[in-house]
C-alpha positions in Angstrom: -32.0 -35.2 7.1 -31.5 -33.2 10.4 -31.9 -29.7 8.4 -35.4 -28.6 9.7 -35.7 -25.9 7.0 -35.5 -28.0 3.9 -35.2 -26.2 0.6 -36.1 -27.3 -2.8 -35.4 -25.5 -6.2 -38.1 -26.4 -8.9 -37.0 -25.6 -12.4 -40.1 -25.2 -14.5 -42.3 -24.7 -11.4 -45.2 -23.0 -13.3 -45.9 -25.9 -15.5 -49.0 -28.0 -14.8 -47.0 -30.8 -13.1 -44.6 -28.2 -11.6 -47.5 -26.4 -9.8 -48.6 -29.7 -8.2 -45.0 -30.5 -7.1 -44.7 -26.9 -5.4 -47.9 -27.4 -3.6 -46.9 -30.8 -2.3 -43.6 -29.5 -1.1 -45.4 -26.4 0.6 -47.7 -28.8 2.3 -44.8 -30.6 3.8 -43.4 -27.3 5.0 -40.5 -27.0 2.7 -39.0 -23.8 1.6 -39.7 -23.8 -2.0 -38.1 -21.8 -4.7 -40.0 -22.0 -8.2 -38.3 -21.0 -11.4 -40.6 -19.8 -14.0 -40.4 -18.3 -17.5 -44.2 -17.9 -18.2 -47.3 -18.4 -16.1 -46.3 -16.4 -12.9 -49.9 -15.8 -12.0 -50.6 -19.6 -11.0 -47.5 -19.6 -8.6 -48.7 -16.1 -7.1 -52.1 -17.5 -6.4 -50.5 -20.1 -4.0 -49.8 -17.0 -1.6 -47.4 -18.9 0.7 -44.6 -17.2 2.6 -42.5 -20.1 2.1 -42.7 -19.9 -1.7 -40.0 -17.7 -3.5 -40.0 -17.1 -7.3 -37.3 -16.8 -9.7 -37.6 -15.6 -13.4 -35.2 -16.9 -15.9 -35.5 -17.1 -19.6 -32.9 -19.9 -20.4 -32.8 -18.9 -24.0 -31.0 -15.6 -23.2 -28.3 -17.4 -21.5 -25.1 -17.3 -23.6 -21.3 -17.9 -23.3 -20.7 -14.5 -21.8 -23.6 -14.2 -19.2 -24.4 -18.0 -18.2 -22.0 -18.1 -15.2 -23.0 -14.8 -14.0 -26.7 -15.2 -14.2 -26.5 -18.8 -12.6 -24.4 -17.3 -9.7 -26.8 -14.4 -9.2 -30.0 -16.3 -9.3 -29.3 -20.0 -8.5 -26.2 -20.0 -6.1 -28.2 -20.6 -2.8 -28.2 -23.6 -0.8 -30.8 -26.2 -1.8 -31.4 -29.6 -0.5 -33.2 -30.8 -3.4 -33.3 -29.9 -7.2 -36.2 -30.9 -9.6 -35.9 -30.1 -13.2 -39.3 -30.0 -14.9 -38.4 -27.5 -17.8 -40.1 -28.7 -21.0 -39.9 -26.6 -24.1 -41.5 -27.9 -27.0 -41.0 -26.4 -30.4 -43.5 -28.6 -32.5 -41.0 -29.6 -35.0 -41.0 -33.0 -36.8 -37.8 -34.7 -37.7 -38.4 -33.6 -41.4 -38.9 -29.9 -40.5 -36.2 -29.4 -37.9 -33.2 -27.3 -38.2 -30.0 -26.5 -36.4 -31.4 -23.4 -34.7 -34.4 -25.3 -33.4 -32.2 -28.3 -32.1 -29.8 -26.1 -30.3 -32.6 -23.9 -28.7 -34.4 -27.0 -27.4 -31.5 -28.9 -26.2 -30.2 -25.6 -24.5 -33.5 -25.0 -22.6 -34.4 -28.5 -21.5 -30.9 -30.0 -20.9 -27.8 -27.8 -21.0 -28.9 -24.8 -18.7 -30.3 -27.2 -16.1 -27.1 -29.2 -16.1 -25.1 -26.2 -15.3 -27.5 -25.0 -12.6 -27.2 -28.6 -11.1 -23.3 -28.3 -11.3 -23.4 -25.1 -9.4 -25.9 -26.3 -6.6 -24.5 -29.8 -6.0 -21.3 -28.6 -4.4 -23.3 -27.3 -1.4 -25.2 -30.5 -1.4 -21.9 -32.5 -1.0 -20.7 -30.4 1.7 -23.7 -30.9 3.8 -23.8 -34.7 2.8 -27.3 -34.7 1.7 -29.0 -33.8 -1.6 -31.4 -35.0 -4.2 -31.5 -34.2 -7.8 -34.4 -35.4 -10.0 -34.4 -34.7 -13.8 -38.1 -35.1 -15.3 -37.7 -36.8 -18.8 -40.3 -38.2 -21.1 -41.8 -41.4 -22.3 -41.2 -40.0 -25.8 -37.6 -41.0 -25.4 -38.6 -44.6 -25.4 -40.6 -44.2 -28.7 -38.0 -41.9 -30.5 -40.2 -38.8 -29.8 -43.6 -37.8 -31.2 -44.5 -36.8 -34.7 -44.1 -33.0 -33.9 -41.7 -33.2 -30.8 -38.4 -34.7 -32.3 -36.3 -32.0 -30.7 -38.1 -32.3 -27.4 -37.6 -35.9 -27.3 -33.8 -35.5 -28.2 -33.3 -33.0 -25.5 -35.0 -35.3 -23.0 -32.7 -38.1 -24.1 -29.8 -35.9 -23.4 -31.2 -35.0 -20.1 -31.1 -38.7 -19.0 -27.3 -38.9 -19.3 -25.9 -39.4 -16.0 -22.0 -39.7 -15.8 -20.2 -42.0 -13.4 -19.0 -38.9 -11.7 -22.5 -38.1 -10.6 -23.1 -41.7 -9.3 -20.0 -41.2 -7.0 -22.0 -38.6 -5.1 -23.8 -41.3 -3.5 -21.1 -41.9 -1.0 -22.0 -38.3 0.4 -25.9 -39.1 0.3 -26.4 -37.0 -2.9 -28.6 -39.0 -5.1 -29.5 -38.1 -8.8 -32.2 -39.9 -10.9 -34.5 -39.4 -14.0 -38.1 -40.0 -14.2 -39.6 -40.5 -17.5 -43.2 -39.1 -17.4 -46.1 -40.6 -19.7 -49.1 -39.0 -21.2 -50.3 -36.6 -18.6 -53.4 -34.1 -18.5 -51.6 -31.0 -19.1 -52.2 -28.1 -21.4 -50.5 -29.8 -24.3 -52.5 -32.9 -24.1 -55.6 -31.3 -23.5 -55.4 -29.4 -26.7 -54.6 -32.8 -28.4 -57.8 -34.3 -26.9 -59.4 -34.9 -30.3 -56.0 -35.8 -32.0 -56.0 -39.5 -33.5 -52.4 -39.9 -32.4 -53.3 -39.3 -28.7 -56.4 -41.6 -29.0 -54.0 -44.4 -30.2 -51.6 -43.6 -27.4 -54.3 -44.0 -24.8 -55.2 -47.4 -26.1 -51.7 -48.5 -25.3 -52.2 -47.5 -21.7 -53.9 -50.3 -19.8 -55.8 -47.9 -17.5 -57.0 -46.2 -20.9 -56.4 -42.6 -19.6 -53.7 -40.0 -19.0 -52.3 -39.5 -15.7 -53.3 -36.6 -13.4 -50.6 -34.0 -12.6 -51.1 -34.7 -9.0 -50.3 -38.4 -9.6 -47.0 -37.5 -11.3 -46.0 -35.2 -8.6 -46.5 -37.9 -5.9 -43.8 -40.0 -7.5 -41.5 -37.0 -8.0 -41.9 -36.1 -4.3 -41.2 -39.7 -3.2 -38.0 -40.0 -5.2 -36.7 -36.8 -3.5 -37.6 -37.5 0.1 -35.7 -39.5 2.6 -37.8 -42.4 1.4 -35.3 -42.8 -1.4 -32.1 -43.4 0.6 -30.2 -45.7 -1.9 -31.3 -45.5 -5.5 -29.1 -43.3 -7.7 -28.1 -43.1 -11.4 -31.4 -44.6 -12.6 -34.3 -43.8 -15.1 -37.6 -44.7 -13.8 -40.6 -44.7 -15.9 -44.2 -43.5 -14.8 -46.4 -44.0 -17.9 -49.2 -46.3 -16.8 -47.7 -49.2 -18.5 -47.5 -47.8 -21.9 
């Protein structure tokens, strides 16, 4: 791409994987805008002039204010958008309810969709753009015992309409990446969990992925290296 000052928006930039993605793009001299809801301290520690932070609590978006907030916070021109938002409510299928389902799907899928919708028009005008939605290997297995709503929201996130695929004729590509068991806060807390031990046995390498490893796959799907693939869901789960 001819644009020397490439800009990426990372939703969920303060997550364990998000931090690594932020670092990788900063190391490539991109202008990075990282969205966060919590854990601002992690991002501030990076101390880089090319890093800008946006606070937004997606749960507070509603029918009256959504368009206004998105226009105010997410209306700038970006060359790439990466959605790493991953709210988990720890609800099983048996214990879930309408409120929890709506909240999780709203945070993980619906608001990111609307932000993408806002940003993509400028990508189409400049005839270059990359959008990557980060899903979960849980979609493959029907979600975990206490992450039914999370898995459902990621299933929604993977939906790519044909209209999105048409963007490829203007060099705007959109894909999903299904992320496997990764050494993040959630899985660290589950270290002694029997379910996690069973999961690790299903992975040929017998270990969790490192956030840095997942970041490298995300970055490669956003760079010019990916000049053709669109409308796909790629799994990075160590063979699980």
